[in-house]
C-alpha positions in Angstrom: 48.3 105.2 188.2 45.8 107.8 189.3 48.4 110.5 188.7 49.1 109.2 185.2 45.3 109.0 184.4 44.9 112.6 185.7 47.8 113.7 183.5 46.2 112.0 180.4 42.9 113.7 181.1 44.4 117.1 181.4 46.5 116.7 178.3 43.5 115.4 176.3 41.3 118.3 177.5 43.9 120.9 176.6 44.4 119.3 173.2 40.7 119.1 172.5 40.3 122.8 173.5 43.1 124.0 171.2 42.0 121.8 168.3 38.4 123.0 168.7 39.6 126.5 168.8 41.7 126.1 165.6 38.7 124.5 163.8 36.4 127.2 165.1 38.7 130.0 163.9 39.3 128.2 160.6 35.6 127.8 159.9 35.0 131.4 160.8 37.6 132.5 158.3 36.2 130.2 155.6 32.5 131.1 155.7 32.8 132.9 152.3 30.9 135.9 153.6 32.1 139.5 153.4 32.8 140.5 157.1 32.2 144.2 156.3 28.8 143.5 154.7 27.9 141.2 157.6 28.8 143.8 160.2 26.8 146.5 158.3 23.8 144.2 158.1 24.0 143.5 161.9 24.2 147.1 162.9 22.1 148.6 160.2 19.0 148.9 162.4 20.9 149.6 165.7 21.8 152.8 167.3 25.4 153.9 167.3 27.3 153.0 170.5 28.0 156.0 172.8 31.6 154.9 173.7 34.5 152.8 172.5 34.0 150.3 175.4 30.4 149.9 174.5 31.4 149.2 170.9 33.9 146.6 172.0 31.5 144.9 174.4 28.9 144.7 171.6 31.2 142.2 169.9 30.8 138.5 170.6 33.3 136.6 172.9 34.7 134.9 169.8 35.5 138.3 168.1 36.9 139.8 171.3 38.9 137.0 172.8 39.2 133.7 170.8 40.1 135.1 167.3 42.6 137.7 168.6 44.4 135.1 170.7 44.8 132.7 167.8 45.8 135.5 165.5 48.6 136.6 167.9 49.8 133.0 168.2 49.8 132.5 164.5 51.7 135.8 163.9 54.4 134.8 166.4 54.8 131.4 164.7 54.9 132.8 161.2 57.2 135.7 162.0 60.3 133.8 161.0 58.7 131.8 158.2 60.2 132.3 154.7 58.2 134.5 152.4 58.3 131.8 149.8 56.4 129.4 152.1 53.8 132.0 152.8 53.5 132.8 149.1 53.0 129.1 148.3 50.3 128.9 151.0 48.6 132.0 149.5 48.7 130.3 146.1 47.0 127.2 147.4 44.3 129.3 149.1 43.8 131.1 145.8 43.3 127.8 144.0 40.9 126.7 146.6 38.9 130.0 146.2 39.6 131.1 149.8 42.2 133.8 149.3 39.6 136.6 150.1 38.3 134.9 153.3 41.5 133.3 154.7 44.8 135.0 155.3 47.9 132.9 154.3 49.8 133.7 157.5 46.8 132.7 159.6 46.4 129.4 157.8 50.1 128.6 158.0 50.1 129.6 161.6 47.3 127.2 162.3 49.3 124.4 160.7 52.3 125.2 162.9 50.1 125.4 166.0 48.5 122.1 165.3 51.9 120.5 164.7 53.2 121.8 168.0 50.0 120.7 169.8 50.1 117.1 168.5 53.8 116.9 169.2 53.4 117.9 172.9 50.4 115.5 173.3 52.3 112.6 171.7 55.4 113.3 173.8 53.4 113.3 177.0 51.5 110.1 176.1 54.4 108.1 174.7 57.3 109.3 176.9 55.7 110.2 180.2 52.5 108.2 180.6 53.0 104.9 178.6 56.8 104.8 178.8 57.3 103.3 175.3 60.7 102.3 173.9 62.7 105.4 173.0 62.8 104.6 169.2 59.1 103.8 169.2 58.2 106.9 171.1 60.3 109.1 168.9 58.8 107.6 165.8 55.3 108.1 167.1 56.0 111.7 168.2 57.5 112.5 164.8 54.5 110.9 163.1 52.1 113.0 165.2 54.0 116.2 164.3 53.9 115.3 160.6 50.2 114.6 160.9 49.5 118.0 162.5 51.6 119.8 159.9 50.3 118.1 156.7 46.7 117.4 157.6 45.4 120.9 156.9 47.4 121.0 153.7 45.8 117.7 152.6 42.4 119.1 153.4 43.2 122.2 151.3 44.4 120.0 148.4 41.1 118.1 148.5 39.2 121.4 148.4 41.3 122.5 145.4 40.5 119.3 143.6 36.8 119.5 144.3 36.7 123.1 143.1 38.5 122.4 139.9 36.2 119.4 139.2 33.2 121.6 139.7 34.6 124.2 137.3 35.3 121.6 134.7 31.7 120.3 135.0 30.2 123.8 134.8 32.3 125.1 131.9 30.4 123.6 128.9 27.0 124.9 130.1 28.6 128.3 130.9 30.0 128.4 127.3 26.6 127.5 125.9 25.0 130.5 127.8 27.8 132.8 126.7 27.4 131.7 123.1 23.6 132.2 123.2 24.0 135.7 124.7 26.7 136.8 122.3 24.8 135.5 119.2 21.8 137.3 120.5 23.7 140.6 120.2 25.1 141.1 123.6 28.7 142.0 124.2 31.1 139.5 125.8 31.3 141.5 129.0 27.5 141.7 129.2 27.3 138.0 128.5 29.6 137.3 131.4 27.4 139.5 133.6 24.4 137.3 132.6 26.3 134.2 133.7 27.2 135.8 136.9 23.5 136.7 137.5 22.0 133.4 136.5 24.3 130.9 138.3 25.8 130.6 141.8 29.1 128.6 141.5 32.8 129.2 141.5 32.9 129.8 137.7 30.2 132.4 137.8 31.9 134.1 140.8 35.1 134.2 138.8 33.3 135.9 135.9 31.9 138.4 138.4 35.4 139.2 139.7 36.6 139.6 136.1 33.8 142.2 135.5 34.7 144.1 138.7 38.4 144.2 137.6 37.4 145.5 134.2 35.3 148.2 135.8 38.3 149.2 137.9 40.4 149.8 134.8 42.1 146.5 134.1 42.3 145.3 130.6 40.0 142.4 129.6 42.8 140.1 128.5 44.7 140.7 131.8 41.6 140.0 133.9 40.9 136.8 132.0 44.5 135.7 132.3 44.4 136.4 136.0 41.2 134.4 136.3 42.9 131.4 134.5 45.8 131.6 136.9 43.5 131.6 139.9 41.9 128.4 138.8 44.7 126.5 137.2 42.3 124.4 135.1 43.5 123.4 131.6 40.1 123.9 130.0 39.7 127.4 131.4 43.2 128.2 130.3 42.4 127.1 126.8 39.2 129.1 126.8 40.8 132.3 128.0 43.7 131.9 125.5 41.2 131.6 122.7 39.2 134.7 123.8 42.4 136.8 124.3 43.6 135.7 120.8 40.3 136.5 119.2 40.2 139.9 120.9 43.7 140.7 119.7 43.2 139.5 116.1 39.7 140.9 115.7 38.1 137.5 115.1 34.4 137.0 115.8 34.0 136.0 119.5 30.7 134.2 118.8 32.5 131.7 116.5 35.2 131.2 119.0 32.6 130.6 121.7 30.8 128.1 119.5 34.0 126.2 118.8 35.0 126.2 122.4 31.6 125.0 123.5 31.6 122.1 121.1 35.2 121.1 122.2 34.3 121.3 125.9 31.3 119.0 125.4 33.4 116.5 123.5 36.0 116.6 126.3 33.2 116.1 128.9 31.9 113.1 127.0 35.4 111.7 126.7 36.0 112.1 130.5 32.7 110.2 131.1 33.7 107.4 128.8 37.2 107.2 130.5 35.6 106.9 133.9 33.2 104.3 132.7 36.2 102.3 131.4 37.9 102.6 134.8 34.9 101.4 136.7 35.5 97.6 136.3 39.1 98.0 137.5 38.1 100.0 140.5 35.3 97.5 141.3 37.8 94.6 141.4 39.2 95.3 144.8 35.9 95.5 146.8 34.6 92.5 144.9 37.6 90.4 145.7 38.0 91.4 149.4 34.4 92.1 150.3 31.8 90.6 148.0 33.5 87.2 147.1 34.2 86.2 150.7 30.6 86.9 151.6 29.4 84.8 148.7 31.7 82.0 149.8 30.5 82.1 153.3 26.8 82.0 152.2 27.4 79.1 149.7 30.0 77.0 151.6 29.0 77.8 155.2 26.1 75.3 155.4 28.2 72.6 153.8 31.1 73.1 156.2 28.7 73.0 159.2 27.2 69.7 157.9 30.7 68.2 157.4 31.8 69.2 160.9 28.6 67.7 162.3 29.0 64.5 160.4 32.7 64.1 161.5 31.6 64.7 165.1 29.0 62.0 164.9 31.5 59.5 163.4 33.9 60.3 166.1 31.3 59.4 168.7 
């Protein structure tokens, strides 16, 4: 029994170490900061290292050991992965707004490593230590492998949904600011620059990227279309399509912005009304299973106690 307990402790410690390492690397990759700018800020006031070894030792243990090890493991695991799977992962990261901070192969490699880790842990626990029935142990091991593979994807899907909801909420106010700037005499590109300067959210960051792409030579309609594809939000797609059509046909952009702003506010009001109508239905389940039993206990509890006490006295 002591040997089995020692084996469980060793497996749990190894599993926790690998999981913490995966989370550590993933959080490092998802900080949203530019690594180059961060390194320049760190070494801006320092003297240049005199040798390559000194430059390497100036890095932290994380950058020297932990991150390279996990990157090598992820590269080995994703070497034979189909390109279509990597492309789908890159698309998901793009929708989540993490394409610039997280590599698709690293993320998919983390999924595979977590799947293998949980599979090994489940195999040791259910086959070696607890000696479960074969079918039960196989089912639990397969479930652990599926959990390790799909859990990061589910987390990423939640991040995509939150990002899209934030964009939908910010779009009407953004269109109001664009409309005010354009009607005041600014160009559409300059108005997007004002939005990028005034706000700090995913939508303003997307406008800033559009401006950077336009400065690098990309056409405005192509930059806006790419922005819409990176968000996959129907309201943004409708807005960019209207701007592109107005640009091609020579229609006044201020009128288009005014119409789009009014439509987005109407849609936001309709969404709020829809959620208000859904509230009673969503409240039904907690009321039936949580609130009503508590009320019954408070109201009927004393009566039941009195009846039990009375019956006990009659029995005596």
